[in-house]
DSSP file (Angstrom, degrees, kcal/mol; ACC not computed):
  #  RESIDUE AA STRUCTURE BP1 BP2  ACC     N-H-->O    O-->H-N    N-H-->O    O-->H-N    TCO  KAPPA ALPHA  PHI   PSI    X-CA   Y-CA   Z-CA
    1    1 A M              0   0    0      0, 0.0     2,-0.4     0, 0.0    44,-0.0   0.000 360.0 360.0 360.0 136.1   64.6   85.4  114.0
    2    2 A T        -     0   0    0      0, 0.0     2,-0.5     0, 0.0     0, 0.0  -0.791 360.0-145.6 -93.6 133.9   66.1   82.3  112.3
    3    3 A F        -     0   0    0     -2,-0.4    46,-0.1     2,-0.0     5,-0.1  -0.860  10.4-129.8-104.5 132.2   68.8   82.9  109.7
    4    4 A S    >   -     0   0    0     -2,-0.5     3,-1.6    44,-0.4    46,-0.2  -0.454  22.8-119.9 -70.9 147.5   69.1   80.7  106.7
    5    5 A P  T 3  S+     0   0    0      0, 0.0     3,-0.4     0, 0.0    -1,-0.1   0.626 113.7  61.4 -65.9  -9.9   72.6   79.4  106.0
    6    6 A R  T 3  S+     0   0    0      1,-0.2    -2,-0.1    68,-0.0    67,-0.0   0.103  91.0  71.5 -98.1  21.4   72.5   81.2  102.6
    7    7 A N    <   +     0   0    0     -3,-1.6    43,-2.5     2,-0.0     2,-0.7   0.120  59.3 123.8-123.5  20.1   72.0   84.6  104.3
    8    8 A R  E     -a   50   0A   0     -3,-0.4    66,-3.5    41,-0.2    67,-1.4  -0.753  39.7-170.7 -89.8 116.5   75.5   85.3  105.8
    9    9 A I  E     -ab  51  75A   0     41,-3.3    43,-2.0    -2,-0.7     2,-0.6  -0.919  14.1-152.6-113.8 126.0   76.8   88.6  104.5
   10   10 A E  E     -ab  52  76A   0     65,-2.6    67,-2.7    -2,-0.5     2,-0.6  -0.858  10.2-159.3 -93.1 123.0   80.4   89.8  105.0
   11   11 A V  E     -ab  53  77A   0     41,-3.1    43,-2.2    -2,-0.6     2,-0.5  -0.924  12.4-169.1-106.6 115.7   80.6   93.6  105.0
   12   12 A M  E     -ab  54  78A   0     65,-2.9    67,-2.8    -2,-0.6     2,-0.4  -0.913   8.3-170.9-115.6 126.1   84.1   94.7  104.3
   13   13 A H  E     -ab  55  79A   0     41,-3.1    43,-1.5    -2,-0.5     3,-0.1  -0.946  11.6-165.8-116.2 134.4   85.4   98.2  104.6
   14   14 A G    >   -     0   0    0     65,-2.9     3,-1.9    -2,-0.4     4,-0.3   0.007  41.4  -8.5-102.7-153.3   88.8   99.3  103.4
   15   15 A V  T 3  S-     0   0    0     65,-0.8    67,-0.4     1,-0.3    -1,-0.2  -0.045 122.9  -2.7 -52.1 130.9   91.3  102.1  103.6
   16   16 A N  T >  S+     0   0    0     65,-0.1     3,-1.6    -3,-0.1    -1,-0.3   0.359  91.8 115.1  71.4  -0.7   90.2  105.2  105.5
   17   17 A L  G X   +     0   0    0     -3,-1.9     3,-1.5     1,-0.3    -2,-0.1   0.774  68.8  66.0 -69.2 -22.2   86.6  104.1  106.1
   18   18 A D  G 3  S+     0   0    0     -4,-0.3    -1,-0.3     1,-0.3    15,-0.2   0.575  92.0  65.6 -70.6  -6.8   87.5  104.2  109.8
   19   19 A Q  G X>  +     0   0    0     -3,-1.6     3,-2.4    13,-0.1     4,-1.2   0.303  69.2 132.3 -97.8   7.8   87.8  108.0  109.4
   20   20 A L  T <4  +     0   0    0     -3,-1.5    13,-0.5     1,-0.3    14,-0.1  -0.337  66.9  39.5 -57.0 142.6   84.1  108.5  108.5
   21   21 A G  T 34 S+     0   0    0      8,-0.5    -1,-0.3    11,-0.2    11,-0.1   0.071 117.3  54.2  97.5 -22.3   82.8  111.4  110.6
   22   22 A R  T <4 S+     0   0    0     -3,-2.4    -2,-0.2     2,-0.1     3,-0.1   0.593  91.6  86.1-109.7 -23.7   86.1  113.2  110.0
   23   23 A R  S  < S-     0   0    0     -4,-1.2     2,-0.2     1,-0.2    -2,-0.2  -0.234 103.9 -59.8 -78.0 169.1   86.2  113.0  106.2
   24   24 A A    >>  -     0   0    0      1,-0.2     4,-2.6     2,-0.1     3,-1.6  -0.274  47.0-153.9 -54.0 111.3   84.5  115.6  103.9
   25   25 A S  H 3> S+     0   0    0      1,-0.3     4,-2.0     2,-0.2    -1,-0.2   0.774  89.4  67.2 -64.1 -26.6   80.8  115.3  104.9
   26   26 A E  H 34 S+     0   0    0      1,-0.2    -1,-0.3     2,-0.2    -2,-0.1   0.760 116.4  27.0 -65.9 -21.7   79.7  116.5  101.4
   27   27 A H  H <4 S+     0   0    0     -3,-1.6    -2,-0.2     2,-0.1    -1,-0.2   0.771 137.7  23.2-102.3 -38.0   81.0  113.2  100.0
   28   28 A Y  H  < S-     0   0    0     -4,-2.6     3,-0.3     1,-0.3    -3,-0.2   0.473  94.7-131.6-115.7  -5.0   80.8  110.8  102.9
   29   29 A G     <  -     0   0    0     -4,-2.0    -8,-0.5    -5,-0.3    -1,-0.3  -0.284  34.9 -75.7  78.8-170.4   78.1  112.2  105.3
   30   30 A D  S    S+     0   0    0    -10,-0.1    -1,-0.2    -5,-0.1     2,-0.1   0.463  87.4 113.5-109.5  -4.8   78.5  112.6  109.1
   31   31 A M        -     0   0    0     -3,-0.3     2,-0.2    -6,-0.1   -10,-0.0  -0.368  60.2-131.9 -69.8 146.5   78.2  109.0  110.3
   32   32 A T     >  -     0   0    0    -11,-0.1     4,-2.5     1,-0.1   -11,-0.2  -0.481  29.8-105.4 -84.0 167.5   81.1  107.2  111.9
   33   33 A L  H  > S+     0   0    0    -13,-0.5     4,-2.8   -15,-0.2     5,-0.2   0.902 122.8  53.0 -61.2 -40.5   82.0  103.7  110.8
   34   34 A T  H  > S+     0   0    0      2,-0.2     4,-2.1     1,-0.2    -1,-0.2   0.923 110.5  46.5 -61.4 -44.2   80.5  102.3  114.0
   35   35 A E  H  > S+     0   0    0      2,-0.2     4,-2.2     1,-0.2    -1,-0.2   0.904 112.6  50.7 -64.3 -41.0   77.2  104.1  113.4
   36   36 A L  H  X S+     0   0    0     -4,-2.5     4,-2.7     1,-0.2    -2,-0.2   0.923 110.5  48.5 -62.6 -44.7   77.2  103.0  109.7
   37   37 A E  H  X S+     0   0    0     -4,-2.8     4,-2.5     2,-0.2    -1,-0.2   0.861 109.0  53.3 -66.9 -34.8   77.8   99.3  110.7
   38   38 A T  H  X S+     0   0    0     -4,-2.1     4,-2.1    -5,-0.2    -1,-0.2   0.930 111.2  46.7 -62.4 -44.6   75.0   99.5  113.3
   39   39 A R  H  X S+     0   0    0     -4,-2.2     4,-2.6     2,-0.2     5,-0.2   0.928 112.4  49.5 -62.2 -46.1   72.6  100.8  110.7
   40   40 A I  H  X S+     0   0    0     -4,-2.7     4,-2.8     1,-0.2     5,-0.2   0.917 109.8  51.7 -60.3 -44.1   73.7   98.1  108.2
   41   41 A S  H  X S+     0   0    0     -4,-2.5     4,-2.3     2,-0.2    -1,-0.2   0.907 111.2  47.1 -60.3 -43.8   73.2   95.4  110.8
   42   42 A T  H  X S+     0   0    0     -4,-2.1     4,-1.9     2,-0.2    -2,-0.2   0.935 114.1  46.7 -63.5 -47.5   69.7   96.6  111.6
   43   43 A E  H  X S+     0   0    0     -4,-2.6     4,-1.0     1,-0.2    -2,-0.2   0.875 111.4  51.7 -65.5 -37.0   68.7   96.8  107.9
   44   44 A A  H ><>S+     0   0    0     -4,-2.8     5,-3.0    -5,-0.2     3,-0.8   0.925 107.5  52.8 -63.5 -44.1   70.2   93.4  107.2
   45   45 A G  H ><5S+     0   0    0     -4,-2.3     3,-1.4     1,-0.3    -2,-0.2   0.878 102.9  58.0 -58.6 -38.8   68.2   91.9  110.1
   46   46 A D  H 3<5S+     0   0    0     -4,-1.9    -1,-0.3     1,-0.3    -2,-0.2   0.802 109.5  45.6 -60.3 -28.7   65.1   93.4  108.6
   47   47 A L  T <<5S-     0   0    0     -4,-1.0    -1,-0.3    -3,-0.8    -2,-0.2   0.409 121.6-107.3 -93.5   0.2   65.9   91.4  105.4
   48   48 A G  T < 5S+     0   0    0     -3,-1.4   -44,-0.4    -4,-0.4     2,-0.3   0.716  75.8 137.4  78.8  21.4   66.7   88.2  107.3
   49   49 A L      < -     0   0    0     -5,-3.0     2,-0.5    -6,-0.2    -1,-0.3  -0.782  47.2-143.7-102.3 146.1   70.4   88.6  106.6
   50   50 A L  E     -a    8   0A   0    -43,-2.5   -41,-3.3    -2,-0.3     2,-0.3  -0.935  22.2-158.4-108.0 124.6   73.1   88.0  109.1
   51   51 A T  E     -a    9   0A   0     -2,-0.5     2,-0.3   -43,-0.2   -41,-0.2  -0.778  16.9-172.9-109.6 149.0   76.1   90.3  108.9
   52   52 A R  E     -a   10   0A   0    -43,-2.0   -41,-3.1    -2,-0.3     2,-0.4  -0.963  20.6-143.1-126.5 148.3   79.7   90.2  110.0
   53   53 A F  E     +a   11   0A   0     -2,-0.3     2,-0.3   -43,-0.2   -41,-0.2  -0.880  17.7 179.0-119.3 146.9   82.0   93.3  109.6
   54   54 A F  E     +a   12   0A   0    -43,-2.2   -41,-3.1    -2,-0.4     2,-0.3  -0.992   3.0 175.1-143.0 135.9   85.6   93.7  108.7
   55   55 A H  E     +a   13   0A   0     -2,-0.3     2,-0.3   -43,-0.2   -41,-0.2  -0.998   6.5 158.9-138.8 142.9   87.7   96.8  108.4
   56   56 A T        -     0   0    0    -43,-1.5   -39,-0.2    -2,-0.3   -38,-0.1  -0.981  36.4-153.1-155.3 153.9   91.4   97.4  107.7
   57   57 A N  S    S+     0   0    0     -2,-0.3     2,-0.6   -42,-0.2   -43,-0.1   0.234  80.0  89.8-103.0   8.8   93.7  100.0  106.5
   58   58 A Q     >  -     0   0    0      1,-0.1     4,-1.8   -43,-0.0     3,-0.4  -0.931  66.2-153.8-111.4 116.3   96.2   97.3  105.3
   59   59 A E  H  > S+     0   0    0     -2,-0.6     4,-2.3     1,-0.2     5,-0.2   0.884  95.3  53.9 -56.1 -43.4   95.7   96.0  101.8
   60   60 A G  H  > S+     0   0    0      1,-0.2     4,-2.7     2,-0.2    -1,-0.2   0.865 106.4  52.3 -62.4 -36.4   97.2   92.7  102.6
   61   61 A D  H  > S+     0   0    0     -3,-0.4     4,-2.3     2,-0.2    -1,-0.2   0.882 108.1  51.7 -65.9 -37.8   94.9   92.1  105.5
   62   62 A F  H  X S+     0   0    0     -4,-1.8     4,-2.0     2,-0.2    -2,-0.2   0.931 111.9  46.9 -62.2 -45.7   91.9   92.9  103.2
   63   63 A V  H  X S+     0   0    0     -4,-2.3     4,-2.0     1,-0.2    -2,-0.2   0.941 112.0  49.6 -60.7 -49.7   93.2   90.3  100.7
   64   64 A E  H  X S+     0   0    0     -4,-2.7     4,-1.2     1,-0.2    -1,-0.2   0.868 108.3  53.9 -60.6 -37.4   93.8   87.7  103.5
   65   65 A H  H  < S+     0   0    0     -4,-2.3     3,-0.5     1,-0.2     4,-0.3   0.921 107.1  50.6 -65.1 -42.8   90.3   88.2  104.8
   66   66 A L  H >< S+     0   0    0     -4,-2.0     3,-1.2     1,-0.2     4,-0.2   0.892 107.1  55.7 -59.1 -39.0   88.8   87.5  101.4
   67   67 A H  H 3< S+     0   0    0     -4,-2.0     3,-0.5     1,-0.2    -1,-0.2   0.812 107.0  50.6 -61.6 -30.4   90.9   84.3  101.2
   68   68 A R  T 3< S+     0   0    0     -4,-1.2    -1,-0.2    -3,-0.5    -2,-0.2   0.355  83.0  91.4 -92.6   5.3   89.4   83.1  104.5
   69   69 A L    X>  +     0   0    0     -3,-1.2     3,-2.8    -4,-0.3     4,-1.4   0.659  50.6 119.2 -78.7 -14.8   85.7   83.6  103.6
   70   70 A E  T 34 S+     0   0    0     -3,-0.5     4,-0.1     1,-0.3    28,-0.1  -0.294  90.6   3.9 -55.6 125.6   85.1   80.1  102.3
   71   71 A G  T 34 S+     0   0    0      2,-0.4    -1,-0.3     1,-0.1    -2,-0.1   0.357 122.2  76.3  81.3  -5.9   82.4   78.5  104.4
   72   72 A L  T <4 S+     0   0    0     -3,-2.8     2,-0.3     1,-0.2    -2,-0.2   0.660  96.1  29.8-107.9 -21.7   81.9   81.7  106.4
   73   73 A A     <  -     0   0    0     -4,-1.4    -2,-0.4     1,-0.1    -1,-0.2  -0.969  45.9-161.9-141.7 153.0   79.9   83.9  104.1
   74   74 A D  S    S+     0   0    0    -66,-3.5     2,-0.3    -2,-0.3   -65,-0.2   0.543  83.2   6.5-107.1 -14.6   77.4   83.5  101.3
   75   75 A G  E     -b    9   0A   0    -67,-1.4   -65,-2.6    24,-0.2     2,-0.4  -0.980  65.8-134.4-162.0 164.1   77.8   87.0   99.9
   76   76 A I  E     -bc  10 101A   0     24,-2.4    26,-2.4    -2,-0.3     2,-0.5  -0.987   6.9-166.8-132.0 134.2   79.9   90.1  100.3
   77   77 A V  E     -bc  11 102A   0    -67,-2.7   -65,-2.9    -2,-0.4     2,-0.4  -0.991  30.1-177.4-108.4 122.0   79.2   93.8  100.5
   78   78 A L  E     +bc  12 103A   0     24,-2.5    26,-2.5    -2,-0.5   -65,-0.2  -0.975  31.6 176.7-133.9 138.9   82.5   95.6  100.0
   79   79 A N  E     +b   13   0A   0    -67,-2.8   -65,-2.9    -2,-0.4   -62,-0.1  -0.839   9.1 177.3-128.3  89.9   83.7   99.2  100.0
   80   80 A P    >   -     0   0    0      0, 0.0     3,-1.3     0, 0.0   -65,-0.8   0.494  28.8-147.7 -74.3   0.0   87.5   98.9   99.5
   81   81 A G  G >  S-     0   0    0      1,-0.3     3,-2.0   -67,-0.2     4,-0.3  -0.449  71.2  -6.8  66.4-142.5   87.9  102.7   99.5
   82   82 A A  G >  S+     0   0    0    -67,-0.4     3,-1.5     1,-0.3     4,-0.3   0.724 125.4  74.1 -60.4 -23.3   90.7  103.9   97.2
   83   83 A W  G X> S+     0   0    0     -3,-1.3     4,-2.7     1,-0.3     3,-1.4   0.779  79.7  75.9 -61.4 -24.3   91.8  100.3   96.6
   84   84 A T  G <4 S+     0   0    0     -3,-2.0    36,-2.8     1,-0.3    37,-0.5   0.835  94.0  51.2 -51.0 -34.8   88.8   99.9   94.4
   85   85 A H  G <4 S+     0   0    0     -3,-1.5    -1,-0.3    -4,-0.3    -2,-0.2   0.569 130.3   2.8 -89.1 -11.0   90.6  101.9   91.7
   86   86 A Y  T <4 S+     0   0    0     -3,-1.4     2,-1.3    -4,-0.3    -2,-0.2   0.506  86.0 114.1-152.6  -6.2   93.9  100.1   91.5
   87   87 A S     X  +     0   0    0     -4,-2.7     4,-1.9     1,-0.2     5,-0.1  -0.612  23.7 169.6 -87.7  96.9   94.3   97.0   93.7
   88   88 A Y  H  > S+     0   0    0     -2,-1.3     4,-2.6     2,-0.2    -1,-0.2   0.729  78.9  64.2 -72.6 -21.3   94.6   94.0   91.5
   89   89 A A  H  > S+     0   0    0      2,-0.2     4,-2.1     1,-0.2    -1,-0.2   0.921 105.8  43.4 -65.0 -43.6   95.6   92.0   94.6
   90   90 A I  H  > S+     0   0    0      2,-0.2     4,-2.7     1,-0.2     5,-0.2   0.899 112.5  53.9 -67.8 -39.9   92.1   92.6   96.0
   91   91 A R  H  X S+     0   0    0     -4,-1.9     4,-2.2     1,-0.2    -2,-0.2   0.942 110.5  45.8 -57.8 -48.4   90.5   91.9   92.6
   92   92 A D  H  X S+     0   0    0     -4,-2.6     4,-2.2     1,-0.2    -1,-0.2   0.888 113.0  50.0 -64.1 -39.3   92.3   88.5   92.4
   93   93 A A  H  X S+     0   0    0     -4,-2.1     4,-2.1     2,-0.2    -1,-0.2   0.884 109.5  51.4 -67.1 -37.9   91.3   87.7   96.0
   94   94 A L  H  X>S+     0   0    0     -4,-2.7     4,-1.2     2,-0.2     5,-0.5   0.901 109.3  50.8 -64.6 -40.1   87.7   88.6   95.3
   95   95 A E  H  <5S+     0   0    0     -4,-2.2     3,-0.4    -5,-0.2    -2,-0.2   0.913 110.3  49.4 -62.5 -41.9   87.7   86.4   92.3
   96   96 A L  H  <5S+     0   0    0     -4,-2.2    -2,-0.2     1,-0.2    -1,-0.2   0.849 102.6  60.9 -65.0 -34.7   89.1   83.5   94.4
   97   97 A A  H  <5S-     0   0    0     -4,-2.1    -1,-0.2    -5,-0.1    -2,-0.2   0.839  87.1-163.4 -62.5 -32.2   86.4   84.1   97.1
   98   98 A A  T  <5 +     0   0    0     -4,-1.2    -3,-0.1    -3,-0.4    -2,-0.1   0.838  38.0 132.4  53.2  41.3   83.9   83.3   94.3
   99   99 A L      < -     0   0    0     -5,-0.5    -1,-0.2   -29,-0.0   -24,-0.2  -0.893  69.0 -93.8-117.7 150.5   81.0   84.7   96.2
  100  100 A P        -     0   0    0      0, 0.0   -24,-2.4     0, 0.0     2,-0.3  -0.450  54.3-173.7 -60.3 133.2   78.3   87.1   94.9
  101  101 A A  E     -c   76   0A   0     23,-0.3    25,-2.6   -26,-0.2    26,-0.8  -0.966  23.2-155.0-135.6 147.4   79.5   90.6   95.8
  102  102 A V  E     -cd  77 127A   0    -26,-2.4   -24,-2.5    -2,-0.3     2,-0.4  -0.993  17.2-140.8-122.1 127.0   78.2   94.1   95.6
  103  103 A E  E     -cd  78 128A   0     24,-2.2    26,-2.8    -2,-0.5     2,-0.4  -0.721  23.8-169.3 -84.9 130.8   80.6   97.1   95.4
  104  104 A V  E     + d   0 129A   0    -26,-2.5     2,-0.4    -2,-0.4    26,-0.2  -0.963  14.8 179.1-127.0 141.0   79.5  100.1   97.5
  105  105 A H  E     - d   0 130A   0     24,-2.3    26,-1.1    -2,-0.4    27,-0.7  -0.989  21.0-152.4-136.8 130.1   80.7  103.7   97.6
  106  106 A L  S    S+     0   0    0     -2,-0.4    27,-1.8    24,-0.2     2,-0.1   0.905  82.9  58.0 -64.0 -41.6   79.2  106.3   99.9
  107  107 A S  S    S-     0   0    0     24,-0.1     2,-1.7    25,-0.1    24,-1.3  -0.418  98.7-102.2 -90.1 165.3   80.2  109.1   97.5
  108  108 A D    >   +     0   0    0     23,-0.3     3,-2.0    22,-0.2    -1,-0.1  -0.623  43.0 177.5 -85.4  80.2   79.3  109.6   93.8
  109  109 A V  G >  S+     0   0    0     -2,-1.7     3,-1.2     1,-0.3    -1,-0.2   0.745  72.4  65.2 -61.4 -24.5   82.6  108.4   92.5
  110  110 A D  G 3  S+     0   0    0      1,-0.3    -1,-0.3    -3,-0.1     7,-0.1   0.673 106.2  43.0 -73.2 -15.3   81.5  108.7   88.9
  111  111 A N  G <  S+     0   0    0     -3,-2.0    -1,-0.3     5,-0.1    -2,-0.2  -0.017 106.5  71.8-119.0  28.6   81.2  112.5   89.3
  112  112 A R  S <  S-     0   0    0     -3,-1.2     5,-0.1     1,-0.4    -3,-0.1  -0.258  99.0 -21.6-117.4-152.0   84.4  113.1   91.2
  113  113 A E    >>  -     0   0    0     -2,-0.1     3,-1.2     1,-0.1     4,-0.5  -0.185  65.1-114.1 -58.8 150.3   88.1  112.9   90.2
  114  114 A E  G >4 S+     0   0    0      1,-0.3     3,-1.6     2,-0.2     4,-0.3   0.876 113.8  57.9 -54.1 -43.2   88.9  110.9   87.1
  115  115 A W  G >4 S+     0   0    0      1,-0.3     3,-0.8     2,-0.2    -1,-0.3   0.769  99.5  59.2 -64.5 -24.5   90.9  108.3   88.9
  116  116 A R  G <4 S+     0   0    0     -3,-1.2    -1,-0.3     1,-0.2    -2,-0.2   0.627  90.9  71.2 -77.3 -12.2   87.9  107.5   91.2
  117  117 A R  G << S+     0   0    0     -3,-1.6     2,-0.4    -4,-0.5    -1,-0.2   0.618  82.7  84.3 -80.8 -12.4   85.8  106.5   88.2
  118  118 A R    <   -     0   0    0     -3,-0.8     2,-0.5    -4,-0.3   -32,-0.0  -0.764  56.2-172.7 -95.8 134.7   87.7  103.3   87.5
  119  119 A S        -     0   0    0     -2,-0.4     4,-0.3     1,-0.1   -34,-0.2  -0.986  14.5-171.7-126.4 122.0   86.9  100.1   89.4
  120  120 A V  S    S+     0   0    0    -36,-2.8   -35,-0.1    -2,-0.5    -1,-0.1   0.567  91.8  46.8 -85.9  -8.2   89.2   97.1   89.0
  121  121 A I  S >> S+     0   0    0    -37,-0.5     3,-2.0     1,-0.1     4,-0.5   0.562  84.2  94.6-103.5 -12.2   86.7   94.9   90.9
  122  122 A G  G >4 S+     0   0    0      1,-0.3     3,-1.4   -38,-0.2    -2,-0.1   0.825  78.8  55.7 -53.8 -41.2   83.5   96.0   89.1
  123  123 A E  G 34 S+     0   0    0     -4,-0.3    -1,-0.3     1,-0.3    -2,-0.1   0.667 106.3  53.5 -70.3 -13.4   83.4   93.2   86.6
  124  124 A L  G <4 S+     0   0    0     -3,-2.0   -23,-0.3     3,-0.0     2,-0.3   0.528  96.5  84.5 -93.0  -7.7   83.5   90.6   89.5
  125  125 A C  S << S-     0   0    0     -3,-1.4   -23,-0.2    -4,-0.5     3,-0.1  -0.692  71.0-142.2-100.5 148.1   80.5   92.2   91.3
  126  126 A I  S    S+     0   0    0    -25,-2.6     2,-0.3    -2,-0.3   -24,-0.2   0.679  86.3   0.3 -78.6 -17.8   76.8   91.5   90.6
  127  127 A A  E     -d  102   0A   0    -26,-0.8   -24,-2.2    -5,-0.0     2,-0.4  -0.983  59.6-144.0-162.3 163.8   76.0   95.2   91.2
  128  128 A R  E     -d  103   0A   0     -2,-0.3     2,-0.5   -26,-0.2   -24,-0.2  -0.998  10.0-169.7-137.1 132.8   77.5   98.5   92.1
  129  129 A V  E     +d  104   0A   0    -26,-2.8   -24,-2.3    -2,-0.4     2,-0.3  -0.989  18.0 163.7-124.7 122.4   75.9  101.2   94.3
  130  130 A A  E     +d  105   0A   0     -2,-0.5   -22,-0.2   -26,-0.2   -24,-0.2  -0.995  51.9  18.6-141.6 145.0   77.5  104.6   94.5
  131  131 A G  S    S+     0   0    0    -24,-1.3   -23,-0.3   -26,-1.1   -25,-0.2   0.609  87.0 103.3  80.2  13.4   76.6  108.1   95.6
  132  132 A K  S    S-     0   0    0    -27,-0.7     4,-0.3     1,-0.3   -26,-0.1   0.344  70.9-144.0-108.8   5.5   73.6  107.1   97.7
  133  133 A G    >   -     0   0    0    -27,-1.8     3,-1.9   -28,-0.3     4,-0.4  -0.233  65.7 -19.2  63.7-157.4   75.3  107.5  101.1
  134  134 A P  T >> S+     0   0    0      0, 0.0     3,-1.8     0, 0.0     4,-0.7   0.824 132.8  65.2 -54.4 -36.0   74.4  105.1  103.9
  135  135 A P  H 3> S+     0   0    0      0, 0.0     4,-1.7     0, 0.0     3,-0.3   0.750  87.3  73.0 -60.8 -19.2   71.1  104.0  102.2
  136  136 A G  H <> S+     0   0    0     -3,-1.9     4,-2.1    -4,-0.3     5,-0.1   0.812  88.9  59.5 -62.3 -29.3   73.3  102.6   99.4
  137  137 A Y  H <> S+     0   0    0     -3,-1.8     4,-2.6    -4,-0.4    -1,-0.2   0.886 102.2  52.1 -67.5 -37.1   74.2   99.7  101.8
  138  138 A R  H  X S+     0   0    0     -4,-0.7     4,-2.9    -3,-0.3     5,-0.2   0.928 108.3  51.6 -63.0 -42.8   70.6   98.7  102.1
  139  139 A E  H  X S+     0   0    0     -4,-1.7     4,-2.1     1,-0.2    -2,-0.2   0.912 110.3  49.2 -58.8 -42.0   70.3   98.6   98.3
  140  140 A A  H  X S+     0   0    0     -4,-2.1     4,-2.3     2,-0.2    -2,-0.2   0.914 111.3  48.9 -63.3 -43.2   73.4   96.4   98.2
  141  141 A L  H  X S+     0   0    0     -4,-2.6     4,-2.8     1,-0.2    -2,-0.2   0.904 110.2  51.2 -63.2 -41.7   71.9   94.1  100.9
  142  142 A E  H  X S+     0   0    0     -4,-2.9     4,-2.3     2,-0.2    -1,-0.2   0.899 109.4  50.8 -62.6 -39.9   68.6   93.9   99.0
  143  143 A R  H  X S+     0   0    0     -4,-2.1     4,-2.3    -5,-0.2    -2,-0.2   0.917 112.8  45.1 -64.7 -43.4   70.5   93.0   95.8
  144  144 A L  H  X S+     0   0    0     -4,-2.3     4,-3.1     2,-0.2     5,-0.3   0.898 109.9  55.4 -66.5 -39.8   72.4   90.2   97.6
  145  145 A H  H  X S+     0   0    0     -4,-2.8     4,-1.9     1,-0.2    -2,-0.2   0.930 110.4  45.9 -57.3 -46.1   69.2   89.0   99.3
  146  146 A T  H  X S+     0   0    0     -4,-2.3     4,-1.4     2,-0.2    -2,-0.2   0.934 113.4  49.3 -61.8 -46.9   67.6   88.6   95.9
  147  147 A E  H  X S+     0   0    0     -4,-2.3     4,-0.9     1,-0.2     3,-0.3   0.920 113.0  45.9 -59.7 -46.0   70.6   86.9   94.4
  148  148 A L  H  < S+     0   0    0     -4,-3.1    -1,-0.2     1,-0.2    -2,-0.2   0.809 109.8  54.9 -70.6 -29.2   70.9   84.4   97.3
  149  149 A S  H  < S+     0   0    0     -4,-1.9    -1,-0.2    -5,-0.3    -2,-0.2   0.786 108.1  49.8 -72.0 -27.1   67.2   83.7   97.2
  150  150 A E  H  <        0   0    0     -4,-1.4    -1,-0.2    -3,-0.3    -2,-0.2   0.652 360.0 360.0 -86.6 -16.6   67.4   82.8   93.5
  151  151 A E     <        0   0    0     -4,-0.9    -1,-0.2    -3,-0.2    -2,-0.1   0.490 360.0 360.0 -75.5 360.0   70.3   80.4   93.9
């Protein structure tokens, strides 16, 4: 399959996402991060998208990675984990990246603790997918595919 240069998607996972498979399955499911990324890669390929993955438990590394995306990605799927709710450093870095982005959460953050309902990155994203488990990533990829096709 040939990939268009407007189809490069950076999939970024933040704090504690490497603990999938150990975390509360009622919120996060039973997949490990490796299994989730394999699924995302396959689904992206079905859409003609090329994915790269990044994970860190260090907020500064997440910020630095966003800074380095220029020329490497055409869109971002990001699940910053708990940083979603308070990291203005990540928000500012996402704004600097200036790429179409979709915010993803495996769990239904809108029906959990009050603090999880706030997103400091939401207004910078073209869409938000929450509470759909692993299939939510496909929805995010489809949204980015549509966005990149229209540009």
